[in-house]
VEXVOVO-31713 format. One record per residue (C-alpha): x, y, z. Coordinates in steps of 0.1 Angstrom, whole numbers, plus 5000, padded with zeros to 4 digits. Layout:
// VEXVOVO-31713
XYZ...
This chain:
// VEXVOVO-31713
483652764997485552484994484752235018486351885013489351764996489051424979491251184984492250864962494150594968495150404937496150044944497149744919493749654917491449904935490850244938489650414973488350744977486750964999485051315005487951425035486651775055489051995069488551805107489751535090486751345091485451145061481651225051481651015021483850705006484050484974485950194962485850104924487649764916489449894880491049764847494449724840494649664804496449964796497050314804493850434792491750204812493650314842492850664836489050564831489150404866490850684881487950914866484950664870486050724910486551104910483051154893481150984916481951124948483151504931481051774940481252164941482252164975485551984969488652284970491551994959492751624951494851424965496251124951498250804963499950604934502150334938505650344919508050634912506550964919507951294912506051474933507051844923505651754886503051494898504551294866503750924876507050794863506450384869504750234883505549814888501649724892500049914865500149864827503449864808502450184785501750364821505250534821506050924826502051004833501151364838498251254862498851634876498351784850495751564834493351574863493851964871492752024835490051804837488351924871489552264876490852204907494852194928496051844922498651674946500351324940502651114961503350754964500650564977502550375009504050755019500350855022499350575037502050605065501650925068497950865078499050575104501250835119499151105126495850925129496250585133498050325156501750575149500550815167503250925193505750745179508950895166509850655134507050495120507550225100504450095074504149785056501249765032500549395018498249334991498649324949502349444958504149554987504149945000506650065021507250405039508750555065507950845091510451025113509151295135506051315113507951365082508451105052511650945047512350975012515550895002517751074971514451094953511550964968511950574958511550354989510950034980511149735007509049534986511149504958514549414984516249114976515548744993517948464989514848284973515648414936513048114920509948324915509448624894508548964907505649164886508749414881510049144861513249044881513548754906513548714939512049004957509649004989507049104971507348764946506948584982504548775003501648954977498148834961499448724932502248514949499148324974497348294940500148164920501247924950497647824948497547734911500847544915499747344943496147244929496047344895493447594903492947974901491748154930491548524944493448574975490048614993489048274984492048074993491748245029488248115027489447785016492147785044490047845075487347575060490147345064491947265031495647155034496847325009495647675017496747635047500047565037500747855018499248135047501547895073505047955043504248315037503248435071507348295074508448535047506348785060508248775095511848715078510349075058509149245090513049135103514749305080512449635083513749605121517249585113517349835085515250055100515150045141511350175136509450235169506550075160505949895125502149955112500649625089497849705064496649645026494049365018496549085032497949315059494549285078494148925077495348755112496448395101499148585076499948845106499648715137501848355133504348595118504348905144505248595166508048465146509848735140511448765174513248435161515048615132516748875154519748915175519449215194518249285227517349625219515349485187513349265197510649445213509549635183505849695183504349575153500449565151497349625127495949915112492950085128492650325100492450055075491550165036490550485055494350515058494650595024492350855019492851085047497051045036496051185001494251425019497251555039499351595008497251864995497852125023501052075037504051965023505651645043
């Protein structure tokens, strides 16, 4: 008898996984940092993560993955944060054959937003916007408990165009919001200033220990984040915005941005939009991917 759903949140650098009970409690978790050299290395990372917690009690697998996903066929069409040969991957079919249980797949930002709307800071709010900041920028909108999918399930706020066309995005185009506010953007800017290559985590540590160059990067990125949040508010008028992802929980980035947002908003009715950091943290992706196996949202 199936006791659990295995939820798998595949991000740009890490895979978060967990066993979720019917009562929506996560009973076991696993995080894997995987290689992104090619399609096969990504698949191996997925297998490694699933194998580490899979058991006979698993009745279904839910997958959240960055990029363009056909939820009905389970085909991942394209992802800017995965290798170039990761196109039109029949991930649902591959995993269904390997593990012998039903598999559901959706965009990772949709899954995270669902969890925030049902179990996190977005509970009891009619329009919940979720913005996750990490290797890339994920965005989703939940309206009265359902995912807003647009015409073909592609809502990519991270690839909206800013006024700065100098910076190249991971997708290959220039001037995107993601190219200004993300982990790779932080690493790129620190290297420009210092000649050193550091991870976002190490740049954060440097900033907290008085590194003025690291602090400068956080200050500039906070301003860019504030402008992006203002664009979300102007475009979608959400009841609440929930910030998540590895960088979305860093207070020296998010707190100044939240304070600045009002500077970029003119309409009084929009100035008081609630903006909070996730309370679910990485559990949001696990819970949300479990949810999509049980109901069509």
